[in-house]
Chimera marker file (.cmm) of the C-alpha trace (Angstrom):
<marker_set name="trace">
<marker id="1" x="24.710" y="96.587" z="93.454" r="1" g="1" b="0" radius="0.5"/>
<marker id="2" x="24.480" y="96.373" z="89.533" r="1" g="1" b="0" radius="0.5"/>
<marker id="3" x="26.842" y="98.214" z="87.461" r="1" g="1" b="0" radius="0.5"/>
<marker id="4" x="25.863" y="99.943" z="84.324" r="1" g="1" b="0" radius="0.5"/>
<marker id="5" x="28.739" y="100.465" z="81.985" r="1" g="1" b="0" radius="0.5"/>
<marker id="6" x="28.757" y="103.216" z="79.438" r="1" g="1" b="0" radius="0.5"/>
<marker id="7" x="30.251" y="103.771" z="76.088" r="1" g="1" b="0" radius="0.5"/>
<marker id="8" x="32.461" y="106.506" z="75.493" r="1" g="1" b="0" radius="0.5"/>
<marker id="9" x="29.955" y="108.305" z="73.539" r="1" g="1" b="0" radius="0.5"/>
<marker id="10" x="27.080" y="107.982" z="75.906" r="1" g="1" b="0" radius="0.5"/>
<marker id="11" x="29.739" y="109.208" z="78.798" r="1" g="1" b="0" radius="0.5"/>
<marker id="12" x="30.580" y="112.218" z="76.654" r="1" g="1" b="0" radius="0.5"/>
<marker id="13" x="27.235" y="112.945" z="76.431" r="1" g="1" b="0" radius="0.5"/>
<marker id="14" x="26.249" y="112.582" z="80.149" r="1" g="1" b="0" radius="0.5"/>
<marker id="15" x="28.863" y="114.967" z="80.898" r="1" g="1" b="0" radius="0.5"/>
<marker id="16" x="28.457" y="117.197" z="77.910" r="1" g="1" b="0" radius="0.5"/>
<marker id="17" x="31.776" y="116.911" z="76.401" r="1" g="1" b="0" radius="0.5"/>
<marker id="18" x="33.472" y="115.705" z="73.283" r="1" g="1" b="0" radius="0.5"/>
<marker id="19" x="34.043" y="112.521" z="72.822" r="1" g="1" b="0" radius="0.5"/>
<marker id="20" x="37.916" y="113.488" z="72.388" r="1" g="1" b="0" radius="0.5"/>
<marker id="21" x="37.656" y="115.073" z="76.029" r="1" g="1" b="0" radius="0.5"/>
<marker id="22" x="36.182" y="111.562" z="77.391" r="1" g="1" b="0" radius="0.5"/>
<marker id="23" x="39.443" y="109.506" z="75.114" r="1" g="1" b="0" radius="0.5"/>
<marker id="24" x="41.988" y="112.011" z="75.844" r="1" g="1" b="0" radius="0.5"/>
<marker id="25" x="40.750" y="111.578" z="79.622" r="1" g="1" b="0" radius="0.5"/>
<marker id="26" x="41.124" y="107.843" z="79.742" r="1" g="1" b="0" radius="0.5"/>
<marker id="27" x="44.240" y="107.192" z="77.630" r="1" g="1" b="0" radius="0.5"/>
<marker id="28" x="46.041" y="110.111" z="80.158" r="1" g="1" b="0" radius="0.5"/>
<marker id="29" x="44.631" y="107.895" z="83.378" r="1" g="1" b="0" radius="0.5"/>
<marker id="30" x="42.447" y="110.909" z="84.476" r="1" g="1" b="0" radius="0.5"/>
<marker id="31" x="39.314" y="108.639" z="84.656" r="1" g="1" b="0" radius="0.5"/>
<marker id="32" x="38.846" y="104.812" z="85.063" r="1" g="1" b="0" radius="0.5"/>
<marker id="33" x="37.828" y="102.524" z="82.718" r="1" g="1" b="0" radius="0.5"/>
<marker id="34" x="37.376" y="98.835" z="82.105" r="1" g="1" b="0" radius="0.5"/>
<marker id="35" x="38.130" y="96.821" z="78.857" r="1" g="1" b="0" radius="0.5"/>
<marker id="36" x="35.764" y="94.261" z="77.890" r="1" g="1" b="0" radius="0.5"/>
<marker id="37" x="37.934" y="92.588" z="75.095" r="1" g="1" b="0" radius="0.5"/>
<marker id="38" x="38.573" y="95.536" z="72.531" r="1" g="1" b="0" radius="0.5"/>
<marker id="39" x="35.937" y="97.994" z="74.125" r="1" g="1" b="0" radius="0.5"/>
<marker id="40" x="36.285" y="100.593" z="76.691" r="1" g="1" b="0" radius="0.5"/>
<marker id="41" x="33.538" y="100.809" z="79.133" r="1" g="1" b="0" radius="0.5"/>
<marker id="42" x="33.114" y="103.488" z="82.093" r="1" g="1" b="0" radius="0.5"/>
<marker id="43" x="31.116" y="103.036" z="85.676" r="1" g="1" b="0" radius="0.5"/>
<marker id="44" x="29.801" y="106.381" z="86.097" r="1" g="1" b="0" radius="0.5"/>
<marker id="45" x="29.772" y="106.655" z="89.634" r="1" g="1" b="0" radius="0.5"/>
<marker id="46" x="33.573" y="105.954" z="89.471" r="1" g="1" b="0" radius="0.5"/>
<marker id="47" x="34.167" y="108.599" z="87.136" r="1" g="1" b="0" radius="0.5"/>
<marker id="48" x="32.640" y="111.207" z="88.858" r="1" g="1" b="0" radius="0.5"/>
<marker id="49" x="34.524" y="110.290" z="91.902" r="1" g="1" b="0" radius="0.5"/>
<marker id="50" x="37.849" y="110.400" z="90.087" r="1" g="1" b="0" radius="0.5"/>
<marker id="51" x="36.975" y="113.848" z="88.327" r="1" g="1" b="0" radius="0.5"/>
<marker id="52" x="36.280" y="115.294" z="91.596" r="1" g="1" b="0" radius="0.5"/>
<marker id="53" x="39.510" y="114.196" z="92.746" r="1" g="1" b="0" radius="0.5"/>
<marker id="54" x="41.268" y="115.222" z="89.744" r="1" g="1" b="0" radius="0.5"/>
<marker id="55" x="39.866" y="118.699" z="89.945" r="1" g="1" b="0" radius="0.5"/>
<marker id="56" x="40.863" y="119.445" z="93.018" r="1" g="1" b="0" radius="0.5"/>
<marker id="57" x="44.757" y="118.475" z="92.351" r="1" g="1" b="0" radius="0.5"/>
<marker id="58" x="44.229" y="120.462" z="89.183" r="1" g="1" b="0" radius="0.5"/>
<marker id="59" x="43.250" y="123.292" z="90.959" r="1" g="1" b="0" radius="0.5"/>
<marker id="60" x="45.867" y="122.695" z="93.204" r="1" g="1" b="0" radius="0.5"/>
<marker id="61" x="48.496" y="122.482" z="90.192" r="1" g="1" b="0" radius="0.5"/>
<marker id="62" x="47.161" y="125.224" z="87.979" r="1" g="1" b="0" radius="0.5"/>
<marker id="63" x="47.492" y="128.037" z="91.236" r="1" g="1" b="0" radius="0.5"/>
<marker id="64" x="51.157" y="126.645" z="91.902" r="1" g="1" b="0" radius="0.5"/>
<marker id="65" x="51.835" y="127.199" z="88.297" r="1" g="1" b="0" radius="0.5"/>
<marker id="66" x="50.481" y="130.384" z="88.022" r="1" g="1" b="0" radius="0.5"/>
<marker id="67" x="52.448" y="131.798" z="90.890" r="1" g="1" b="0" radius="0.5"/>
<marker id="68" x="55.405" y="130.340" z="89.751" r="1" g="1" b="0" radius="0.5"/>
<marker id="69" x="54.421" y="131.859" z="86.337" r="1" g="1" b="0" radius="0.5"/>
<marker id="70" x="54.445" y="135.416" z="87.842" r="1" g="1" b="0" radius="0.5"/>
<marker id="71" x="57.876" y="134.997" z="89.696" r="1" g="1" b="0" radius="0.5"/>
<marker id="72" x="59.618" y="133.860" z="86.511" r="1" g="1" b="0" radius="0.5"/>
<marker id="73" x="57.569" y="136.161" z="83.981" r="1" g="1" b="0" radius="0.5"/>
<marker id="74" x="60.644" y="138.426" z="83.106" r="1" g="1" b="0" radius="0.5"/>
<marker id="75" x="63.651" y="136.710" z="83.151" r="1" g="1" b="0" radius="0.5"/>
<marker id="76" x="66.945" y="138.651" z="83.732" r="1" g="1" b="0" radius="0.5"/>
<marker id="77" x="69.958" y="138.420" z="81.064" r="1" g="1" b="0" radius="0.5"/>
<marker id="78" x="71.738" y="135.595" z="82.953" r="1" g="1" b="0" radius="0.5"/>
<marker id="79" x="68.771" y="133.286" z="82.667" r="1" g="1" b="0" radius="0.5"/>
<marker id="80" x="68.364" y="133.380" z="78.881" r="1" g="1" b="0" radius="0.5"/>
<marker id="81" x="70.133" y="130.712" z="76.966" r="1" g="1" b="0" radius="0.5"/>
<marker id="82" x="72.819" y="132.085" z="74.695" r="1" g="1" b="0" radius="0.5"/>
<marker id="83" x="71.760" y="132.223" z="70.900" r="1" g="1" b="0" radius="0.5"/>
<marker id="84" x="73.415" y="129.945" z="68.436" r="1" g="1" b="0" radius="0.5"/>
<marker id="85" x="74.933" y="130.832" z="65.270" r="1" g="1" b="0" radius="0.5"/>
<marker id="86" x="72.998" y="130.390" z="62.251" r="1" g="1" b="0" radius="0.5"/>
<marker id="87" x="75.688" y="128.419" z="60.569" r="1" g="1" b="0" radius="0.5"/>
<marker id="88" x="76.186" y="125.953" z="63.211" r="1" g="1" b="0" radius="0.5"/>
<marker id="89" x="73.808" y="122.364" z="62.311" r="1" g="1" b="0" radius="0.5"/>
<marker id="90" x="72.194" y="121.360" z="65.716" r="1" g="1" b="0" radius="0.5"/>
<marker id="91" x="73.906" y="118.392" z="67.092" r="1" g="1" b="0" radius="0.5"/>
<marker id="92" x="77.237" y="118.954" z="65.630" r="1" g="1" b="0" radius="0.5"/>
<marker id="93" x="78.827" y="121.138" z="68.234" r="1" g="1" b="0" radius="0.5"/>
<link id1="1" id2="2" r="1" g="1" b="0" radius="0.2"/>
<link id1="2" id2="3" r="1" g="1" b="0" radius="0.2"/>
<link id1="3" id2="4" r="1" g="1" b="0" radius="0.2"/>
<link id1="4" id2="5" r="1" g="1" b="0" radius="0.2"/>
<link id1="5" id2="6" r="1" g="1" b="0" radius="0.2"/>
<link id1="6" id2="7" r="1" g="1" b="0" radius="0.2"/>
<link id1="7" id2="8" r="1" g="1" b="0" radius="0.2"/>
<link id1="8" id2="9" r="1" g="1" b="0" radius="0.2"/>
<link id1="9" id2="10" r="1" g="1" b="0" radius="0.2"/>
<link id1="10" id2="11" r="1" g="1" b="0" radius="0.2"/>
<link id1="11" id2="12" r="1" g="1" b="0" radius="0.2"/>
<link id1="12" id2="13" r="1" g="1" b="0" radius="0.2"/>
<link id1="13" id2="14" r="1" g="1" b="0" radius="0.2"/>
<link id1="14" id2="15" r="1" g="1" b="0" radius="0.2"/>
<link id1="15" id2="16" r="1" g="1" b="0" radius="0.2"/>
<link id1="16" id2="17" r="1" g="1" b="0" radius="0.2"/>
<link id1="17" id2="18" r="1" g="1" b="0" radius="0.2"/>
<link id1="18" id2="19" r="1" g="1" b="0" radius="0.2"/>
<link id1="19" id2="20" r="1" g="1" b="0" radius="0.2"/>
<link id1="20" id2="21" r="1" g="1" b="0" radius="0.2"/>
<link id1="21" id2="22" r="1" g="1" b="0" radius="0.2"/>
<link id1="22" id2="23" r="1" g="1" b="0" radius="0.2"/>
<link id1="23" id2="24" r="1" g="1" b="0" radius="0.2"/>
<link id1="24" id2="25" r="1" g="1" b="0" radius="0.2"/>
<link id1="25" id2="26" r="1" g="1" b="0" radius="0.2"/>
<link id1="26" id2="27" r="1" g="1" b="0" radius="0.2"/>
<link id1="27" id2="28" r="1" g="1" b="0" radius="0.2"/>
<link id1="28" id2="29" r="1" g="1" b="0" radius="0.2"/>
<link id1="29" id2="30" r="1" g="1" b="0" radius="0.2"/>
<link id1="30" id2="31" r="1" g="1" b="0" radius="0.2"/>
<link id1="31" id2="32" r="1" g="1" b="0" radius="0.2"/>
<link id1="32" id2="33" r="1" g="1" b="0" radius="0.2"/>
<link id1="33" id2="34" r="1" g="1" b="0" radius="0.2"/>
<link id1="34" id2="35" r="1" g="1" b="0" radius="0.2"/>
<link id1="35" id2="36" r="1" g="1" b="0" radius="0.2"/>
<link id1="36" id2="37" r="1" g="1" b="0" radius="0.2"/>
<link id1="37" id2="38" r="1" g="1" b="0" radius="0.2"/>
<link id1="38" id2="39" r="1" g="1" b="0" radius="0.2"/>
<link id1="39" id2="40" r="1" g="1" b="0" radius="0.2"/>
<link id1="40" id2="41" r="1" g="1" b="0" radius="0.2"/>
<link id1="41" id2="42" r="1" g="1" b="0" radius="0.2"/>
<link id1="42" id2="43" r="1" g="1" b="0" radius="0.2"/>
<link id1="43" id2="44" r="1" g="1" b="0" radius="0.2"/>
<link id1="44" id2="45" r="1" g="1" b="0" radius="0.2"/>
<link id1="45" id2="46" r="1" g="1" b="0" radius="0.2"/>
<link id1="46" id2="47" r="1" g="1" b="0" radius="0.2"/>
<link id1="47" id2="48" r="1" g="1" b="0" radius="0.2"/>
<link id1="48" id2="49" r="1" g="1" b="0" radius="0.2"/>
<link id1="49" id2="50" r="1" g="1" b="0" radius="0.2"/>
<link id1="50" id2="51" r="1" g="1" b="0" radius="0.2"/>
<link id1="51" id2="52" r="1" g="1" b="0" radius="0.2"/>
<link id1="52" id2="53" r="1" g="1" b="0" radius="0.2"/>
<link id1="53" id2="54" r="1" g="1" b="0" radius="0.2"/>
<link id1="54" id2="55" r="1" g="1" b="0" radius="0.2"/>
<link id1="55" id2="56" r="1" g="1" b="0" radius="0.2"/>
<link id1="56" id2="57" r="1" g="1" b="0" radius="0.2"/>
<link id1="57" id2="58" r="1" g="1" b="0" radius="0.2"/>
<link id1="58" id2="59" r="1" g="1" b="0" radius="0.2"/>
<link id1="59" id2="60" r="1" g="1" b="0" radius="0.2"/>
<link id1="60" id2="61" r="1" g="1" b="0" radius="0.2"/>
<link id1="61" id2="62" r="1" g="1" b="0" radius="0.2"/>
<link id1="62" id2="63" r="1" g="1" b="0" radius="0.2"/>
<link id1="63" id2="64" r="1" g="1" b="0" radius="0.2"/>
<link id1="64" id2="65" r="1" g="1" b="0" radius="0.2"/>
<link id1="65" id2="66" r="1" g="1" b="0" radius="0.2"/>
<link id1="66" id2="67" r="1" g="1" b="0" radius="0.2"/>
<link id1="67" id2="68" r="1" g="1" b="0" radius="0.2"/>
<link id1="68" id2="69" r="1" g="1" b="0" radius="0.2"/>
<link id1="69" id2="70" r="1" g="1" b="0" radius="0.2"/>
<link id1="70" id2="71" r="1" g="1" b="0" radius="0.2"/>
<link id1="71" id2="72" r="1" g="1" b="0" radius="0.2"/>
<link id1="72" id2="73" r="1" g="1" b="0" radius="0.2"/>
<link id1="73" id2="74" r="1" g="1" b="0" radius="0.2"/>
<link id1="74" id2="75" r="1" g="1" b="0" radius="0.2"/>
<link id1="75" id2="76" r="1" g="1" b="0" radius="0.2"/>
<link id1="76" id2="77" r="1" g="1" b="0" radius="0.2"/>
<link id1="77" id2="78" r="1" g="1" b="0" radius="0.2"/>
<link id1="78" id2="79" r="1" g="1" b="0" radius="0.2"/>
<link id1="79" id2="80" r="1" g="1" b="0" radius="0.2"/>
<link id1="80" id2="81" r="1" g="1" b="0" radius="0.2"/>
<link id1="81" id2="82" r="1" g="1" b="0" radius="0.2"/>
<link id1="82" id2="83" r="1" g="1" b="0" radius="0.2"/>
<link id1="83" id2="84" r="1" g="1" b="0" radius="0.2"/>
<link id1="84" id2="85" r="1" g="1" b="0" radius="0.2"/>
<link id1="85" id2="86" r="1" g="1" b="0" radius="0.2"/>
<link id1="86" id2="87" r="1" g="1" b="0" radius="0.2"/>
<link id1="87" id2="88" r="1" g="1" b="0" radius="0.2"/>
<link id1="88" id2="89" r="1" g="1" b="0" radius="0.2"/>
<link id1="89" id2="90" r="1" g="1" b="0" radius="0.2"/>
<link id1="90" id2="91" r="1" g="1" b="0" radius="0.2"/>
<link id1="91" id2="92" r="1" g="1" b="0" radius="0.2"/>
<link id1="92" id2="93" r="1" g="1" b="0" radius="0.2"/>
</marker_set>
């Protein structure tokens, strides 16, 4: 099977996202890419599989964050850090 390699711009157009989103995703390791010298290329099938896999894990991660955010929404007085006096420089105390 022949693989067609896409540029970041072509991938962004196919996925209907901005090129910045594509670049951020491959820099964060969310989508696979291959470097040919200084050029970055993508295989659409591998990218789609990775997005499906990341989407499921991202949904699970976001759901767990929202549940913990509801629990931690109103911290009690003991959970709040003590305020520093303004006259004291940070790093010297």
